[in-house]
C-alpha positions, 0 to 999 in steps of 0.5 A: 575324102572320097565322099567329099569329092563325090558330093562336090562332083554331084553339086558341080553337075547342077551349076552354071559353067562359070560357077563350075570352073570356080568350084573345080579350081577350088576342089583341085586346090583342096585336093592338092593341099591334102596331098601335100599334107600327106606327102609331108607326113610321109617325109616326116615318117621317113626321117624318123625311121632314118634317125631310129636306124642311125640310133640303133647302129650307134647303140650297137657299135657302143655295145660292141655288136656288129651294125653290119647285119642291120644294113639292108644294102649290105644284106642284099649284096650278101643275099645276091651272092648266096642266090648266085651260088645256088644257081651256078654252083660256085661263087661270083666275081665282083664284076658280075655282082656289080652288074646284078646289083646295078651298083658301081664297082667301088661300091661293090668292092666296099660291100665285099671288104666289109662283109669279108672283114666280118667273115660273112663271105670268103673268096677262092681264086679261079685257078682253085675252081677251074673257072675263068678268069683264073686270077679272079676272086670268086666270092662265096657266103660263109654260112652255108646250109649244106655240109659234106657229111649230110646224107641229102647232099651226098645223095644229090652228087653223081655216082662218080663223085660220091666215093671221092667225097666220102674218102675226103670226109674220112680223111678228117683234118689229115687230108688226102692227096690227089694220088691217094684218091686216084689209087682208091679209084683204080682199086674200084676199077680193078674190083669191077665197081661201076662206073669205073669198071672198064674205064681207061686210066686217063678217063679215071684221072679226068673224072677225078679232077672234074669231081674235085672241081665240082666239090670245090665249086660247091664249097664242100671241100678245101684244097691246100697245096703243100710241098708234099702234094695237093691235099684235099680236106673236108670243108671247115665249118 
């Protein structure tokens, strides 16, 4: 196509002005026709792809498989939640998710409902995470690439958090109360372990609460409020 245009331009240079105008109009009409043909072909391809995607979703539904994983829009929302968690260390509320995805709130809530129904995401209240809004739902991805017992994860935690994380891990399905964790830290303080040595008991409690919030925000532990106290467990897989 480009060779034809170049040859026509060379020919136009040697023609009178009147003939040039006619030839230019003819050349432009030809180019426009070719572009329209290309555009129609692209639309045809798009239509075939859309039909193919629909057929795949229908086939998956008929086979009992989940067509959600083939939805690029939903997967983009899931990816956005995961990226936000990695950057901020905790889940995201629907309002912020809608702003990042540039979607209307009803659309985002529809995505969240579908993803939650398929157990691809879960949520925690702001009160559990120590985040505002306290009554807000902070959404996190269900399939995570880090676990509490993984050595690289433990090594990446501050020294004040590691013994707390290890104690919760060892508690297994029985869990451990805040009081038991505080007793453990006071024992470290009495034995002269750093950084607890010389730390005031009020500061020990504050450090414990901050450490628990960090572990909850990173979704490394679970928290359950029971009649006999607040219990902390290793994150269920």
